C-alpha positions as CSV (number, residue, x, y, z in Angstrom):
1,M,21.8,4.0,-24.3
2,K,19.4,6.0,-22.2
3,T,21.1,7.2,-19.1
4,I,19.4,8.3,-15.9
5,G,21.6,10.8,-14.2
6,R,22.6,10.8,-10.5
7,L,20.1,12.2,-8.1
8,T,19.9,12.1,-4.3
9,A,16.8,10.8,-2.7
10,V,16.7,10.7,1.1
11,G,14.4,12.4,3.6
12,L,13.1,12.4,7.2
13,L,10.1,12.6,9.6
14,A,9.6,14.4,12.9
15,V,6.7,15.1,15.2
16,A,6.2,16.7,18.6
17,I,4.0,18.3,21.3
18,S,3.7,21.8,22.3
19,G,6.3,23.5,24.4
20,P,9.5,25.7,24.1
21,A,12.5,25.1,21.8
22,W,10.8,22.6,19.7
23,A,13.2,23.1,16.8
24,A,15.8,21.2,18.9
25,R,13.6,18.3,19.7
26,T,14.7,15.0,18.1
27,D,12.2,12.5,19.2
28,L,8.8,11.5,17.9
29,V,5.8,9.4,18.8
30,L,3.3,8.6,16.1
31,A,0.4,6.2,16.1
32,M,-1.0,3.7,13.6
33,P,-4.2,1.7,13.7
34,L,-2.7,-1.6,12.8
35,E,0.3,-3.5,14.1
36,P,2.4,-5.5,11.6
37,P,2.1,-9.3,11.8
38,H,5.9,-9.4,11.6
39,L,8.7,-7.0,10.4
40,D,9.8,-8.3,7.0
41,P,8.4,-6.3,4.1
42,T,9.5,-9.0,1.7
43,A,7.4,-11.7,3.3
44,S,3.9,-10.3,3.8
45,A,1.1,-8.3,2.1
46,A,0.5,-6.3,5.3
47,A,0.7,-2.6,4.6
48,A,1.5,-1.9,8.2
49,I,5.1,-3.3,7.7
50,D,5.9,-0.8,5.0
51,E,4.2,2.0,7.0
52,V,6.9,1.5,9.7
53,F,9.9,0.4,7.7
54,Y,9.8,1.8,4.1
55,A,12.6,4.3,3.5
56,N,13.3,4.4,7.2
57,V,14.9,1.0,7.8
58,F,14.8,-0.8,4.5
59,E,15.8,0.6,1.1
60,G,15.5,-0.6,-2.5
61,L,17.4,0.1,-5.7
62,T,14.8,2.9,-6.4
63,R,12.2,4.5,-4.2
64,I,8.9,6.4,-4.5
65,G,8.9,10.1,-3.6
66,E,6.2,12.2,-2.1
67,R,4.7,13.0,-5.5
68,G,4.7,9.4,-6.6
69,E,7.8,9.8,-8.7
70,V,10.6,7.2,-9.0
71,L,13.8,8.3,-7.4
72,P,17.2,6.7,-6.9
73,G,17.7,4.7,-3.8
74,L,20.6,2.3,-3.2
75,A,21.3,2.8,-7.0
76,E,22.7,6.2,-7.6
77,S,22.1,5.9,-11.4
78,W,21.2,3.4,-14.1
79,T,21.4,2.9,-17.8
80,I,18.8,1.1,-19.9
81,S,19.6,-0.7,-23.1
82,D,18.1,0.4,-26.4
83,D,15.8,-2.6,-26.5
84,G,14.6,-1.9,-22.9
85,K,15.7,-5.3,-21.6
86,I,18.9,-4.6,-19.8
87,Y,19.1,-2.4,-16.7
88,T,22.6,-1.6,-15.4
89,F,22.6,-0.1,-11.9
90,K,25.5,1.8,-10.4
91,L,25.3,1.4,-6.6
92,H,26.2,3.9,-3.9
93,S,29.6,3.2,-2.3
94,G,30.2,3.0,1.5
95,V,26.8,1.6,2.3
96,K,26.5,-0.7,5.3
97,Y,23.8,-2.7,6.9
98,H,22.8,-1.9,10.5
99,D,24.8,-5.0,11.7
100,G,28.0,-3.6,10.2
101,T,28.1,-5.8,7.1
102,D,28.9,-4.2,3.8
103,F,26.2,-3.7,1.1
104,D,27.3,-4.5,-2.5
105,A,26.0,-5.9,-5.8
106,S,25.9,-9.5,-4.4
107,D,23.1,-8.4,-2.0
108,V,21.1,-7.1,-4.9
109,K,21.4,-10.3,-6.8
110,F,20.5,-12.3,-3.6
111,S,17.5,-10.2,-2.9
112,L,16.1,-10.3,-6.5
113,D,16.8,-14.0,-6.9
114,R,15.2,-14.7,-3.5
115,A,12.1,-12.7,-4.3
116,R,11.4,-14.5,-7.6
117,G,12.7,-18.0,-6.7
118,E,10.6,-21.1,-6.3
119,K,10.6,-20.9,-2.5
120,S,9.7,-17.2,-2.5
121,V,7.2,-16.0,0.1
122,N,7.1,-12.5,-1.3
123,A,3.5,-11.3,-1.5
124,Q,4.2,-9.4,-4.7
125,K,6.3,-12.1,-6.5
126,A,4.8,-10.9,-9.8
127,L,6.8,-7.7,-9.5
128,F,9.9,-9.8,-10.4
129,S,8.4,-12.0,-13.1
130,A,10.0,-10.1,-16.0
131,I,13.5,-10.7,-14.6
132,D,15.5,-13.3,-16.6
133,T,18.9,-13.1,-14.9
134,V,20.8,-10.9,-12.4
135,E,24.5,-10.5,-12.9
136,V,27.1,-9.0,-10.6
137,V,29.4,-7.0,-12.8
138,D,31.6,-5.7,-9.9
139,P,30.9,-4.8,-6.2
140,L,29.1,-1.6,-7.2
141,T,27.5,-2.6,-10.5
142,V,24.7,-5.0,-11.1
143,K,23.0,-5.9,-14.4
144,V,19.4,-7.1,-14.5
145,M,18.3,-8.8,-17.8
146,L,14.6,-8.9,-18.5
147,K,12.7,-11.5,-20.5
148,Q,11.0,-8.7,-22.3
149,P,10.8,-4.9,-21.9
150,Q,8.7,-3.8,-18.8
151,G,7.6,-0.2,-18.7
152,S,7.0,-0.3,-15.0
153,F,10.3,-2.0,-14.0
154,L,11.9,0.9,-12.1
155,Y,8.6,1.6,-10.4
156,N,8.3,-2.0,-9.4
157,M,11.8,-2.0,-7.8
158,A,10.6,0.9,-5.6
159,W,8.0,-1.1,-3.8
160,G,8.5,-2.2,-0.2
161,D,8.4,-5.8,-1.4
162,A,11.6,-5.1,-3.5
163,V,13.9,-3.8,-0.7
164,I,17.4,-5.1,-0.7
165,V,18.3,-7.4,2.2
166,A,21.5,-9.2,3.2
167,P,21.8,-13.0,3.1
168,E,23.3,-12.9,6.6
169,S,20.1,-11.4,8.1
170,A,17.3,-12.2,5.6
171,D,16.0,-15.2,7.6
172,T,15.6,-13.2,10.8
173,N,14.1,-10.0,9.5
174,K,10.7,-10.9,10.7
175,E,11.7,-10.4,14.3
176,K,15.0,-8.4,14.0
177,P,14.9,-6.3,10.8
178,I,18.3,-5.2,9.5
179,G,18.4,-2.8,6.6
180,T,20.6,0.1,5.2
181,G,18.3,3.0,6.0
182,P,18.8,6.1,8.2
183,F,16.9,4.5,11.1
184,K,17.7,1.1,12.7
185,F,15.3,-1.1,14.5
186,Q,15.6,-1.0,18.3
187,N,12.6,-2.8,19.9
188,W,9.2,-4.3,19.2
189,A,6.9,-4.4,22.3
190,K,4.3,-6.6,20.7
191,G,0.8,-5.3,21.1
192,S,2.1,-1.9,21.9
193,S,4.9,-0.2,19.8
194,I,8.0,-0.4,17.6
195,T,11.0,1.9,18.3
196,L,13.4,3.1,15.7
197,V,16.6,5.0,16.4
198,K,19.0,7.0,14.2
199,A,21.5,4.7,12.5
200,D,25.2,5.7,13.0
201,G,27.2,6.2,9.8
202,Y,24.3,6.3,7.4
203,W,25.4,6.6,3.8
204,G,22.9,9.2,2.6
205,S,21.6,12.6,3.7
206,P,21.5,13.1,7.4
207,I,18.1,12.9,9.2
208,F,16.8,15.1,12.0
209,L,15.3,12.6,14.4
210,N,17.3,10.5,16.8
211,K,14.3,8.4,17.8
212,A,10.9,7.5,16.5
213,E,8.3,5.4,18.4
214,V,5.4,3.9,16.5
215,R,2.5,3.1,18.7
216,F,-0.5,0.9,17.7
217,I,-3.8,2.4,18.7
218,P,-6.7,0.7,16.9
219,D,-9.4,3.3,17.2
220,A,-10.1,7.0,17.4
221,A,-11.5,6.7,20.9
222,A,-8.1,6.0,22.3
223,A,-6.1,8.0,19.7
224,I,-7.7,11.3,20.4
225,P,-6.9,11.5,24.1
226,A,-3.3,10.4,23.4
227,L,-3.0,13.2,20.8
228,L,-4.6,15.9,22.9
229,S,-2.5,15.1,25.9
230,G,0.8,15.1,23.9
231,D,1.5,11.5,24.6
232,V,1.3,11.0,20.8
233,Q,2.4,13.8,18.5
234,A,1.2,12.5,15.1
235,L,-1.5,10.4,13.5
236,P,-0.2,10.4,9.9
237,N,-3.1,8.3,8.6
238,F,-5.9,7.9,11.0
239,P,-9.7,8.0,10.4
240,L,-11.2,10.0,13.3
241,G,-14.8,10.1,12.2
242,D,-16.9,12.5,14.3
243,A,-13.9,13.6,16.3
244,L,-12.2,15.2,13.3
245,P,-13.9,18.7,13.7
246,Q,-12.7,18.9,17.3
247,V,-9.1,18.5,16.2
248,Q,-9.5,20.8,13.2
249,A,-10.6,23.6,15.6
250,D,-7.5,23.2,17.8
251,P,-4.7,25.5,16.7
252,R,-2.1,23.2,18.3
253,F,-2.5,20.7,15.4
254,K,-2.4,20.6,11.7
255,V,-5.1,18.6,9.9
256,V,-3.9,17.6,6.4
257,I,-6.2,15.7,4.2
258,G,-4.7,14.1,1.2
259,S,-5.1,11.1,-1.1
260,T,-3.8,7.5,-1.0
261,E,-3.3,4.6,-3.3
262,G,-5.9,2.8,-1.3
263,E,-8.6,1.4,-3.6
264,T,-11.2,0.2,-1.1
265,V,-13.2,-2.6,-2.5
266,L,-15.9,-5.1,-1.5
267,A,-13.5,-8.0,-2.3
268,T,-15.3,-10.9,-4.0
269,N,-14.3,-14.5,-4.4
270,N,-14.9,-14.8,-8.2
271,K,-14.6,-18.6,-8.3
272,R,-17.0,-19.3,-5.4
273,P,-20.7,-19.8,-6.3
274,P,-22.8,-17.7,-6.6
275,F,-20.1,-15.0,-7.1
276,D,-18.8,-16.8,-10.2
277,N,-21.9,-15.6,-11.9
278,L,-21.5,-12.2,-13.5
279,K,-25.1,-11.3,-13.0
280,V,-24.8,-11.8,-9.2
281,R,-21.8,-9.5,-9.2
282,Q,-23.8,-7.0,-11.3
283,A,-26.7,-7.2,-8.8
284,I,-24.3,-6.4,-5.9
285,A,-22.9,-3.5,-7.8
286,H,-26.4,-2.0,-8.4
287,A,-27.2,-2.5,-4.6
288,L,-24.2,-0.4,-3.4
289,D,-24.9,3.2,-2.5
290,R,-21.4,4.6,-2.5
291,K,-22.4,7.9,-1.0
292,A,-23.9,6.3,2.1
293,I,-20.9,4.0,2.4
294,I,-18.4,6.9,2.1
295,D,-20.3,9.0,4.5
296,G,-20.5,6.3,7.1
297,A,-17.0,4.8,6.6
298,T,-14.9,7.9,6.0
299,G,-16.9,10.8,7.3
300,G,-17.6,11.7,3.7
301,L,-13.9,12.1,2.8
302,G,-13.5,9.1,0.5
303,T,-13.6,9.6,-3.3
304,P,-16.0,7.3,-5.2
305,I,-14.3,4.8,-7.6
306,G,-15.8,2.6,-10.3
307,S,-12.7,0.5,-11.0
308,H,-9.4,-0.3,-9.3
309,F,-7.6,2.9,-10.0
310,A,-6.7,6.1,-8.1
311,P,-8.6,9.2,-9.1
312,H,-5.5,11.4,-8.9
313,N,-3.8,9.3,-11.6
314,P,-3.7,10.9,-15.0
315,A,-5.0,7.7,-16.6
316,Y,-8.1,7.5,-14.3
317,V,-11.5,7.0,-15.9
318,D,-14.6,7.7,-13.9
319,L,-16.6,4.5,-14.2
320,T,-18.8,5.0,-11.2
321,G,-21.8,5.0,-13.5
322,T,-21.2,1.6,-14.9
323,Y,-23.7,0.0,-12.5
324,P,-25.6,2.9,-10.9
325,Y,-27.2,2.5,-7.5
326,D,-30.6,1.0,-8.2
327,P,-32.0,-1.6,-5.7
328,A,-34.9,-2.4,-7.9
329,K,-32.5,-3.2,-10.8
330,A,-30.4,-5.2,-8.4
331,R,-33.4,-7.4,-7.4
332,E,-34.3,-7.8,-11.1
333,V,-30.7,-8.9,-12.1
334,L,-30.5,-11.2,-9.1
335,K,-33.7,-12.9,-10.3
336,E,-32.2,-13.3,-13.8
337,A,-29.2,-14.9,-12.1
338,G,-31.4,-17.6,-10.7
339,H,-31.8,-16.2,-7.2
340,P,-35.3,-14.8,-7.0
341,N,-35.3,-15.2,-3.2
342,G,-31.7,-14.0,-2.8
343,F,-29.1,-16.1,-0.9
344,K,-26.9,-16.1,2.2
345,A,-23.2,-15.4,2.3
346,T,-20.4,-14.3,4.7
347,L,-18.6,-11.0,5.0
348,K,-15.2,-11.2,6.7
349,L,-14.1,-7.9,8.0
350,P,-10.5,-6.9,9.1
351,P,-10.2,-4.7,12.2
352,V,-9.8,-1.3,10.4
353,G,-12.5,1.3,10.9
354,Y,-13.5,1.8,7.3
355,A,-14.0,-2.0,6.9
356,R,-16.0,-2.5,10.1
357,L,-18.2,0.7,9.6
358,G,-18.5,0.1,5.8
359,G,-19.4,-3.6,6.4
360,E,-22.4,-2.8,8.5
361,I,-23.7,-0.3,5.8
362,I,-23.1,-2.7,2.9
363,A,-24.7,-5.6,4.8
364,S,-27.8,-3.4,5.2
365,Q,-27.8,-2.4,1.6
366,L,-27.5,-6.0,0.3
367,R,-30.2,-7.2,2.7
368,E,-32.6,-4.8,0.9
369,V,-32.2,-6.8,-2.3
370,G,-32.3,-10.2,-0.8
371,I,-28.6,-11.0,0.0
372,D,-28.3,-11.9,3.7
373,L,-24.7,-11.4,4.9
374,Q,-23.3,-12.9,8.1
375,I,-20.6,-10.4,9.3
376,I,-17.5,-12.2,10.7
377,P,-15.0,-9.8,12.3
378,V,-11.5,-11.1,12.1
379,E,-8.1,-9.8,13.3
380,W,-5.5,-8.8,10.8
381,P,-3.3,-11.9,10.9
382,V,-6.4,-14.1,10.5
383,W,-7.6,-12.0,7.5
384,L,-4.2,-12.4,5.9
385,K,-4.3,-16.2,6.4
386,T,-7.9,-17.1,5.7
387,V,-8.9,-14.4,3.1
388,F,-5.7,-13.4,1.3
389,T,-3.7,-16.6,1.4
390,D,-6.3,-19.4,1.7
391,K,-9.0,-17.6,-0.3
392,D,-11.5,-19.0,2.2
393,Y,-14.2,-16.2,2.0
394,D,-17.2,-15.0,0.1
395,L,-16.9,-11.2,0.6
396,S,-14.6,-8.9,2.5
397,I,-13.7,-5.2,2.6
398,V,-10.1,-3.9,2.3
399,A,-8.2,-1.0,0.9
400,H,-5.4,-2.0,-1.5
401,T,-2.8,0.5,-0.7
402,E,0.0,-0.7,-3.0
403,P,0.9,1.8,-5.7
404,N,-0.6,1.5,-9.2
405,D,-1.5,-2.1,-8.7
406,I,-4.2,-2.8,-11.2
407,D,-2.1,-5.7,-12.5
408,I,-3.1,-7.8,-9.4
409,Y,-6.3,-8.8,-11.3
410,G,-4.1,-10.7,-13.8
411,R,-2.5,-12.9,-11.2
412,K,-4.1,-16.4,-11.3
413,D,-3.3,-17.1,-7.6
414,Y,-4.6,-13.8,-6.3
415,Y,-7.4,-14.0,-3.8
416,F,-10.0,-12.4,-6.0
417,Q,-9.6,-15.5,-8.2
418,Y,-10.5,-13.4,-11.3
419,D,-9.7,-14.8,-14.7
420,N,-10.2,-12.9,-18.0
421,P,-7.8,-13.4,-21.0
422,A,-8.8,-10.0,-22.4
423,F,-7.7,-8.3,-19.3
424,D,-4.5,-10.4,-19.2
425,K,-3.7,-9.3,-22.7
426,V,-4.0,-5.6,-21.8
427,I,-1.7,-6.1,-18.8
428,A,0.8,-8.0,-21.0
429,D,0.8,-5.1,-23.6
430,L,1.2,-2.6,-20.7
431,N,4.3,-4.5,-19.5
432,L,5.8,-4.2,-22.9
433,T,5.0,-0.5,-23.4
434,S,7.1,2.4,-22.1
435,D,5.4,5.2,-24.1
436,E,3.3,7.1,-21.6
437,T,0.5,7.9,-24.1
438,K,0.1,4.3,-25.0
439,R,0.3,3.2,-21.4
440,T,-2.5,5.6,-20.4
441,E,-4.7,4.2,-23.1
442,L,-4.0,0.6,-21.9
443,Y,-4.7,1.6,-18.3
444,K,-8.1,3.0,-19.4
445,Q,-8.9,-0.3,-21.2
446,A,-8.0,-2.3,-18.1
447,Q,-10.2,-0.2,-15.8
448,K,-13.2,-0.6,-18.1
449,I,-12.9,-4.4,-18.3
450,L,-12.8,-4.6,-14.5
451,A,-15.7,-2.3,-14.1
452,E,-17.9,-4.1,-16.6
453,D,-17.0,-7.5,-15.1
454,A,-18.0,-6.2,-11.6
455,V,-15.0,-8.1,-10.3
456,N,-15.3,-6.5,-6.9
457,G,-17.7,-3.9,-5.5
458,F,-15.6,-0.8,-6.2
459,L,-16.3,1.6,-3.3
460,F,-13.9,4.5,-2.8
461,E,-10.3,5.8,-2.7
462,L,-9.2,5.8,0.9
463,P,-8.5,9.4,2.1
464,K,-5.3,10.1,4.0
465,I,-6.3,12.1,7.1
466,G,-3.1,13.3,8.8
467,I,-3.1,15.1,12.1
468,W,0.1,16.2,13.8
469,D,1.6,18.9,16.0
470,A,1.6,22.2,14.3
471,K,5.4,22.5,14.9
472,I,6.2,19.5,12.8
473,E,7.3,19.6,9.2
474,G,8.2,16.8,6.7
475,L,5.3,14.4,7.0
476,W,3.6,13.5,3.7
477,Q,0.3,15.0,2.8
478,N,-0.5,12.2,0.3
479,S,0.4,8.5,0.3
480,P,1.7,7.5,-3.1
481,I,3.0,4.4,-1.4
482,Q,2.1,2.7,1.9
483,A,4.7,4.5,4.1
484,N,5.3,6.9,6.9
485,D,8.6,8.3,5.5
486,L,10.5,9.7,8.5
487,T,13.5,10.9,6.6
488,K,12.6,14.7,6.3
489,V,10.6,15.3,9.5
490,K,11.7,17.9,12.0
491,W,10.4,20.3,14.6
492,V,10.3,24.0,13.8
493,E,9.5,27.1,15.8
C-alpha cells in the first residue's frame, strides 16, 4: 500500500486600508468583476462561485494549494491500493457544518454519489466518472473504488465542484450555502455583495479575519475610485487596463502580477456549419493576431497560447506557431473551404472586460478576411444558459479557469461539441497513467491534437493582476484554481 501521511492544509485572507494599528484589523472588503448566478459550487460552471466560497466556506476531501499542489482537506490522510483503484480516506474528527450538523463519512458518500448520479447538475460531472462505488467503512473512514486507475483522482477531488455537502442542506445551498470551512455565509445582497463571517468552532487552523465582504464591481472605472478611497481594500484579480500604472505608482498599494489557469479562447461551436469544417477553423486561426488581442484585452499582460494548456505547467508545449498570423493565408484557406466571399456569424460575449475588449479586436481581424461577425453582448447568466448549456452560439470568448482541464475536449456534451477519437484515446490513457513522465508526454500529445484541429481560437493565458493594500499579507499571487482563498490573509504593520 502507498500511504500519504498526515498534513495540515488551512489558510486565510485579509485586506485593509491605510491607517494606524492595522495588524489588529480583522475585516476586509475585496472586489470581483462578476457576481455568482447562485451560491452552490456543485451546481454551476460559474467561476465566480468558487472565487467566493472555495476553501472559505466549502471544503473537499483534498484541496489545491497556492503552488498548485494537492493538499489534504477534510481527509487528513489516505491510502491507495497497489492497483491504483481503491482510495481509503481517513477523515478529520470533530468537523461540523455551519448549521451545527456533524460531518462524517456518510456526507462524503452522499456528495460523491450525488455528483455522479443520473440527476446530477454538476457542471464537472466527468470528474467523478471513474468512481465505481463509495463505501462508508466507519464514521471517519470512506473507501472509494474506481472502475480503473485514474492518475488525476486526488487532484479532481480538490476542485470546487467536488466539495462535500450535507444532505440536510444540499438542496438550499444555492441561496443559503452551508459548508465546513473557516468562514460561514452571512448575507447576499444581490447585485451588490456577499458577506462572510468567521465560523465558530472551526475544526482546522484558526483564521485571522472575522469578516470578509465581497463586492461586485464590473469595471475598472468604478473599482479604481473604490480602491483609492479605501472603500475597497483589495482587487485580487482585476483587469485595470490603462489605470494600472497609476496604482503601481502609489506606495499605498501592492501590485502583484501572477498567472492563472485561465486559458482564454475564441470558443467555437464545432458542430455548427461552417465551423464544422476544419479549413474554416484554420482560416480563423490564421486571421488572429494574438499580440494585438493581448495588448488590447489585457494591457499586454496575457501570455500567448497555441492550445488549451497553461504555460507555467511543466508539460506545456508552445504551439503558437501552428497557424501563424497571416491574413492572406486565411483568405486562401477560407476560399478552399468553399467560402470565397466569406460568411456571417455571431459572437456572443460575456460581460468580462477581456471578452468585450478582445471581441471588438477579433471581429475587426476576422472582418479583414471576409468573416462578418455580429457582436451580441450577454450577461453572465444568459451566457451560461445559451452558450454553455444550450450550445446556441457560433463563437464566443471566455477564459476557462478550471485547473488542468484539457480533458473537457473529450466530453461529448461539452459546449465546444468537439469529437476526435484520437484525442479521446490520449485522455483515456492519461486517466490510466500515474507515472509523471508518461503523463507529461500524453499531455503534449493532447495539446498538439487540439492545436492542429484548431478546435478553438487559442488566444492567451489570462494574467492575474492583484492589487491590494500594502499592509495586507496572505493573498495569492497566482491562481492555480479559481479561488480567493481567505484562510491566511492578515493585516501587518
